[in-house]
C-alpha positions as CSV (number, residue, x, y, z in Angstrom):
1,X,41.3,109.2,120.9
2,X,41.9,106.7,123.7
3,X,44.4,104.0,123.1
4,X,42.9,100.6,122.6
5,X,44.7,98.2,125.0
6,X,42.3,95.3,124.6
7,X,44.5,93.6,122.1
8,X,48.1,94.2,123.1
9,X,50.7,93.2,120.4
10,X,51.8,89.6,120.5
11,X,55.3,89.0,122.0
12,X,57.9,87.9,119.6
13,X,58.6,84.2,119.6
14,X,62.1,83.7,120.8
15,X,62.0,80.0,121.4
16,X,64.7,77.9,119.8
17,X,63.7,75.9,116.8
18,X,65.6,73.0,115.1
19,X,67.5,75.2,112.7
20,X,68.6,77.7,115.3
21,X,69.7,74.9,117.6
22,X,71.7,73.2,114.8
23,X,73.4,76.4,113.6
24,X,73.8,77.7,117.2
25,X,75.6,74.5,118.2
26,X,78.0,75.0,115.2
27,X,78.8,78.6,116.3
28,X,79.3,77.7,119.9
29,X,81.6,74.7,119.1
30,X,83.6,76.5,116.5
31,X,85.2,78.9,119.0
32,X,87.5,76.3,120.5
33,X,87.3,73.7,117.8
34,X,90.7,72.5,116.4
35,X,90.7,72.7,112.6
36,X,90.8,68.9,112.1
37,X,87.4,68.5,113.8
38,X,85.6,70.8,111.3
39,X,85.2,67.8,108.9
40,X,83.4,65.5,111.2
41,X,81.2,68.3,112.5
42,X,80.2,69.2,108.9
43,X,79.3,65.6,108.3
44,X,77.3,65.5,111.5
45,X,75.3,68.7,110.7
46,X,74.5,67.5,107.1
47,X,73.4,64.1,108.5
48,X,71.0,65.9,110.9
49,X,69.2,67.5,108.0
50,X,69.0,64.2,106.1
51,X,72.1,64.5,103.9
52,X,75.0,62.2,103.2
53,X,78.1,61.8,101.0
54,X,79.4,65.2,102.1
55,X,82.2,66.9,100.2
56,X,83.8,70.2,100.9
57,X,85.6,71.6,97.8
58,X,88.1,74.5,98.0
59,X,89.3,76.7,95.1
60,X,92.8,76.0,93.9
61,X,95.3,78.9,93.4
62,X,95.0,78.7,89.6
63,X,91.2,79.2,89.8
64,X,90.7,76.2,87.5
65,X,89.6,73.4,89.9
66,X,87.7,72.8,93.1
67,X,89.7,70.4,95.3
68,X,88.2,68.1,97.9
69,X,89.2,68.8,101.5
70,X,90.2,65.6,103.3
71,X,88.9,64.8,106.7
72,X,86.9,62.4,108.8
73,X,83.4,62.0,107.5
74,X,84.0,63.7,104.2
75,X,84.2,62.2,100.7
76,X,87.4,62.7,98.9
77,X,87.5,62.2,95.2
78,X,89.2,63.9,92.3
79,X,89.1,67.7,91.8
80,X,86.1,69.1,90.1
81,X,86.7,71.5,87.2
82,X,85.4,75.1,87.8
83,X,84.3,75.2,84.2
84,X,81.5,72.9,83.1
85,X,80.6,71.1,86.3
86,X,77.7,71.4,88.8
87,X,80.1,72.4,91.6
88,X,81.8,74.9,89.3
89,X,78.4,76.4,88.3
90,X,77.5,77.0,92.0
91,X,80.9,78.5,92.6
92,X,80.8,80.9,89.7
93,X,77.1,81.9,90.1
94,X,77.0,82.2,93.8
95,X,73.8,80.2,93.8
96,X,72.9,76.7,94.8
97,X,72.8,74.1,92.1
98,X,71.0,70.7,92.1
99,X,71.8,67.5,90.2
100,X,69.5,64.5,90.0
101,X,71.1,61.2,91.0
102,X,69.4,57.8,91.4
103,X,66.8,58.1,94.1
104,X,68.1,61.4,95.4
105,X,69.4,64.9,94.7
106,X,73.0,66.1,94.8
107,X,73.1,69.7,96.2
108,X,76.0,72.1,95.6
109,X,76.1,75.2,97.7
110,X,78.6,78.1,97.3
111,X,80.8,78.8,100.3
112,X,81.0,82.5,100.5
113,X,83.0,84.5,103.0
114,X,81.2,87.8,102.7
115,X,81.2,87.8,98.9
116,X,84.6,86.1,98.4
117,X,84.4,82.7,97.0
118,X,85.9,80.0,99.2
119,X,84.6,76.9,97.6
120,X,81.5,74.6,97.5
121,X,79.7,72.4,99.9
122,X,78.2,69.3,98.3
123,X,75.9,66.5,99.7
124,X,73.2,64.1,98.7
125,X,69.6,64.1,100.1
126,X,66.7,61.9,99.3
127,X,63.9,64.4,99.2
128,X,65.0,67.8,100.5
129,X,62.2,70.3,101.1
130,X,62.4,74.2,101.2
131,X,63.3,74.1,104.9
132,X,66.2,71.7,104.3
133,X,67.5,73.9,101.4
134,X,67.2,77.1,103.5
135,X,69.0,75.5,106.4
136,X,71.7,74.2,104.1
137,X,72.3,77.6,102.5
138,X,72.7,79.2,105.9
139,X,74.9,76.4,107.1
140,X,77.2,76.9,104.0
141,X,77.5,80.6,104.9
142,X,78.6,79.8,108.4
143,X,80.9,77.0,107.2
144,X,82.7,79.4,104.8
145,X,83.4,81.9,107.7
146,X,84.7,79.0,109.9
147,X,87.0,77.7,107.1
148,X,88.5,81.2,106.6
149,X,88.9,81.8,110.4
150,X,90.3,78.4,111.1
151,X,92.6,78.5,108.1
152,X,94.6,81.1,110.0
153,X,95.5,78.3,112.5
154,X,96.5,75.6,110.2
155,X,98.3,74.8,106.9
156,X,95.9,72.0,105.9
157,X,93.5,74.2,103.9
158,X,96.3,75.9,102.0
159,X,97.9,72.6,101.3
160,X,94.6,71.3,99.9
161,X,94.3,74.2,97.5
162,X,97.8,73.7,96.1
163,X,97.8,71.6,93.0
164,X,101.5,72.0,92.2
165,X,104.6,73.2,94.1
166,X,104.5,76.9,95.0
167,X,107.6,79.1,95.0
168,X,108.8,81.1,98.0
169,X,108.1,84.3,96.2
170,X,104.5,83.3,95.4
171,X,104.1,82.2,99.1
172,X,105.0,85.8,100.0
173,X,102.6,87.4,97.6
174,X,99.6,85.3,98.4
175,X,100.1,86.0,102.1
176,X,99.8,89.7,101.3
177,X,96.6,89.6,99.2
178,X,93.2,90.8,100.3
179,X,90.2,88.6,99.3
180,X,90.3,88.1,95.5
181,X,86.9,89.6,95.1
182,X,84.4,91.8,96.9
183,X,80.8,92.7,95.9
184,X,78.5,95.3,97.4
185,X,75.4,97.0,96.0
186,X,77.6,100.0,95.2
187,X,80.8,98.6,93.9
188,X,82.4,95.3,93.0
189,X,86.1,94.4,92.5
190,X,88.1,91.3,91.5
191,X,91.8,90.7,91.1
192,X,94.0,87.8,89.9
193,X,97.8,87.2,89.8
194,X,99.6,85.0,87.3
195,X,101.5,82.8,87.2
196,X,99.7,81.7,90.4
197,X,102.3,79.4,91.7
198,X,105.5,81.4,90.8
199,X,104.5,85.1,90.9
200,X,107.1,87.3,92.5
201,X,106.9,91.0,92.1
202,X,103.2,91.7,91.3
203,X,100.5,92.4,93.9
204,X,97.4,94.4,94.5
205,X,95.5,95.8,97.5
206,X,92.1,97.5,98.1
207,X,90.0,98.7,101.0
208,X,86.4,100.1,101.2
209,X,86.4,102.8,103.8
210,X,82.9,104.1,104.1
211,X,82.0,105.5,100.7
212,X,85.6,105.5,99.3
213,X,87.2,102.5,97.6
214,X,91.0,102.6,97.8
215,X,93.0,100.4,95.4
216,X,96.5,99.9,94.2
217,X,98.3,97.5,91.8
218,X,102.1,97.2,91.9
219,X,104.9,95.6,89.9
220,X,108.3,95.4,91.7
221,X,111.3,95.3,89.3
222,X,112.8,91.9,88.7
223,X,111.5,88.3,89.1
224,X,113.1,86.7,92.1
225,X,113.2,87.1,95.9
226,X,114.3,90.7,95.7
227,X,111.3,91.6,93.7
228,X,109.0,89.8,96.2
229,X,110.6,91.6,99.1
230,X,110.3,94.9,97.4
231,X,106.6,94.2,96.6
232,X,106.1,93.4,100.3
233,X,107.6,96.7,101.4
234,X,105.6,98.6,98.8
235,X,102.3,97.0,99.9
236,X,103.0,97.6,103.5
237,X,104.0,101.2,102.9
238,X,100.8,101.7,100.9
239,X,98.6,100.3,103.6
240,X,100.4,102.3,106.3
241,X,99.9,105.6,104.4
242,X,96.4,104.8,103.3
243,X,95.4,104.1,106.9
244,X,96.8,107.5,107.9
245,X,94.1,109.0,105.5
246,X,96.5,111.1,103.4
247,X,96.0,112.1,99.8
248,X,97.2,110.0,96.8
249,X,100.4,112.1,96.3
250,X,101.3,111.6,99.9
251,X,100.8,107.9,99.7
252,X,103.0,107.9,96.7
253,X,105.6,109.9,98.6
254,X,105.5,107.5,101.5
255,X,105.9,104.4,99.3
256,X,108.7,106.2,97.4
257,X,110.6,106.9,100.6
258,X,110.2,103.4,101.9
259,X,111.5,101.8,98.7
260,X,114.4,104.3,98.3
261,X,115.5,103.7,101.9
262,X,115.6,99.9,101.6
263,X,116.9,99.3,98.1
264,X,119.6,100.5,95.7
265,X,118.9,103.5,93.6
266,X,118.4,101.4,90.5
267,X,115.6,99.4,92.0
268,X,112.0,100.6,91.7
269,X,108.3,99.7,91.7
270,X,105.7,100.7,89.2
271,X,102.2,101.3,90.4
272,X,98.8,102.7,90.0
273,X,97.0,104.2,93.0
274,X,93.4,105.2,93.0
275,X,90.4,106.3,95.0
276,X,86.8,105.8,93.9
277,X,83.8,107.5,95.4
278,X,81.1,104.9,95.3
279,X,78.3,107.5,95.7
280,X,79.3,109.9,92.8
281,X,81.4,107.7,90.5
282,X,84.4,110.0,90.7
283,X,87.7,108.1,90.1
284,X,90.9,109.7,91.2
285,X,94.1,108.0,90.1
286,X,97.8,108.4,89.6
287,X,100.0,106.4,87.4
288,X,103.6,105.6,88.3
289,X,104.7,103.7,85.2
290,X,101.9,101.2,84.4
291,X,99.9,100.9,81.2
292,X,96.8,103.1,81.2
293,X,93.6,101.4,82.6
294,X,90.8,100.5,80.2
295,X,87.3,101.9,80.6
296,X,84.5,99.6,79.4
297,X,81.0,100.9,78.9
298,X,78.1,99.0,77.4
299,X,80.3,96.0,76.7
300,X,82.9,98.0,74.7
301,X,86.3,99.5,75.7
302,X,85.7,103.2,74.9
303,X,89.1,104.5,75.9
304,X,92.2,104.1,77.9
305,X,92.0,106.5,80.9
306,X,93.9,109.7,80.1
307,X,96.4,111.2,82.4
308,X,100.1,111.9,82.9
309,X,102.6,109.2,84.0
310,X,105.0,110.0,86.9
311,X,108.3,108.3,87.8
312,X,108.2,104.8,89.3
313,X,108.2,104.5,93.1
314,X,111.7,104.4,94.6
315,X,113.2,106.9,92.1
316,X,110.5,109.5,92.2
317,X,111.1,112.5,94.4
318,X,108.5,114.5,92.5
319,X,104.8,115.3,93.2
320,X,102.7,113.2,90.9
321,X,99.7,114.6,89.1
322,X,96.3,113.1,90.0
323,X,94.0,112.4,87.1
324,X,90.2,112.3,87.4
325,X,87.5,110.4,85.6
326,X,83.7,110.2,86.3
327,X,82.2,106.9,85.7
328,X,78.7,106.0,84.8
329,X,76.7,103.2,86.5
330,X,77.6,99.9,85.1
331,X,81.1,101.0,83.9
332,X,84.0,98.7,84.5
333,X,87.7,99.8,84.6
334,X,90.4,97.2,84.1
335,X,93.8,97.9,85.7
336,X,96.7,95.7,84.6
337,X,100.4,95.4,84.7
338,X,102.8,95.3,81.7
339,X,103.3,91.6,82.1
340,X,100.1,91.3,80.0
341,X,100.7,93.6,77.1
342,X,104.5,93.3,76.8
343,X,104.5,89.5,76.7
344,X,105.4,88.0,73.3
345,X,103.5,85.2,71.6
346,X,105.1,82.0,70.5
347,X,105.9,83.6,67.1
348,X,107.7,86.5,68.8
349,X,104.9,89.0,68.1
350,X,104.1,91.5,71.0
351,X,100.9,90.7,72.7
352,X,99.9,94.4,72.9
353,X,96.9,96.4,74.0
354,X,94.6,95.8,71.1
355,X,94.6,92.0,71.7
356,X,93.9,92.6,75.4
357,X,91.0,94.8,74.5
358,X,89.6,92.1,72.2
359,X,89.9,89.5,74.9
360,X,88.4,91.8,77.5
361,X,85.4,92.6,75.4
362,X,84.9,88.9,74.7
363,X,85.1,87.9,78.4
364,X,82.6,90.7,79.2
365,X,80.2,89.5,76.6
366,X,79.9,86.1,78.2
367,X,78.3,87.9,81.3
368,X,78.8,87.4,85.0
369,X,80.2,89.4,87.9
370,X,83.7,90.9,87.9
371,X,85.2,87.8,89.4
372,X,83.9,85.7,86.6
373,X,85.1,88.1,84.0
374,X,88.6,88.4,85.5
375,X,89.0,84.7,85.8
376,X,87.8,84.1,82.2
377,X,90.0,86.8,80.9
378,X,93.1,85.6,82.7
379,X,92.7,82.1,81.4
380,X,92.0,83.3,77.9
381,X,95.1,85.5,78.0
382,X,97.3,82.7,79.2
383,X,95.9,80.3,76.5
384,X,96.7,83.0,73.9
385,X,100.2,83.2,75.1
386,X,100.7,79.4,74.8
387,X,100.1,78.6,78.5
388,X,103.2,80.3,79.7
389,X,104.4,83.7,80.7
390,X,107.9,85.2,81.1
391,X,106.7,87.9,83.5
392,X,104.3,88.4,86.4
393,X,100.9,89.8,85.5
394,X,98.1,91.4,87.5
395,X,94.5,92.0,86.4
396,X,92.2,94.1,88.7
397,X,88.6,94.9,87.7
398,X,86.5,97.7,89.2
399,X,82.7,97.9,88.5
400,X,80.5,100.8,89.7
401,X,77.1,99.2,90.5
402,X,75.5,102.3,92.0
403,X,72.8,100.5,94.0
404,X,71.4,101.5,97.3
405,X,72.7,99.3,100.2
406,X,70.3,100.7,102.9
407,X,68.0,97.6,102.9
408,X,70.9,95.5,104.2
409,X,70.8,97.0,107.7
410,X,67.1,96.3,108.2
411,X,66.0,93.1,109.9
412,X,62.8,91.4,108.9
413,X,60.9,90.3,112.0
């Protein structure tokens, strides 16, 4: 059959519209923009779409408040609580929230760097339409990326997030951490350290390399600068070995050699190292002195993962055994350090694993993604212990989502 060329396909419209021009200007200016000019540019962009009273809120280190970023053109008021506020609802749900105000609407848009939660953009508009809302959402996404990138060049964003003095050891640990949460169609993770402003020897790390999620949680012996230094060496050794693509026992051996070479023979690091295949649900892990992770299925903890424990890192010298567990879609695994379960309550009673399980299931029952569950669990555990802790503690939650991500690399034209 002859090809009909009487009606050739229409050319794609590549002209620049208002939204593209506005967001394109932001991208082009951001390359050389000093951090202090971000605030007035944000105010200018929001004014261009009919908004006013602009506030940029950043998450504090305790994950309890959203703190206003100061700057020319931005409103600076008191911090907003993450729990039970419109800004907090947008932050926790990853979706825009609107609040009616006299003669206008107050919009709260989550600032997401990838899927890591940076904060919230808030502004007021008289009568926003669907185009205003779409443009504001896309602008918030770009703004989050810019804040993270420019945050590497200034102390101002870090200073804004701090609601109390931070110890040197905590400064070291926070500088090591990856993003606190990551969500993909296949897998989601979230971690938290406590006490946020004085943590010393605890840390965690993860990386998603193709279809394999690598993760580690560590607890360096002690509570001061020595512990923070040892944790720094342990994380660096873990990343160095992981990036060499060696097996879990070899990563353990590399970390063991690094700690043994730098510290006395009575110094050590406890750890759990794991690899998770996001296609099959296969979890491989080795335990170097931590409590066993908890497997939650259908809202209930069904078991602590079974497997042998090997010597802590730094006094090892043995080949650790790797354990295996096959997860089901929707399963969650909670990794944690002994700063949770070995803490004592105000009456001297040991906190213990049964109490952790009870709080974990309660936090899970309230719903939400892993980052919401971990945050809720951490705060509940701290409240149960009277608001204080005598040891560092880490929570790290893994969820196998088992969804197909292939639609994300297709562009709708």
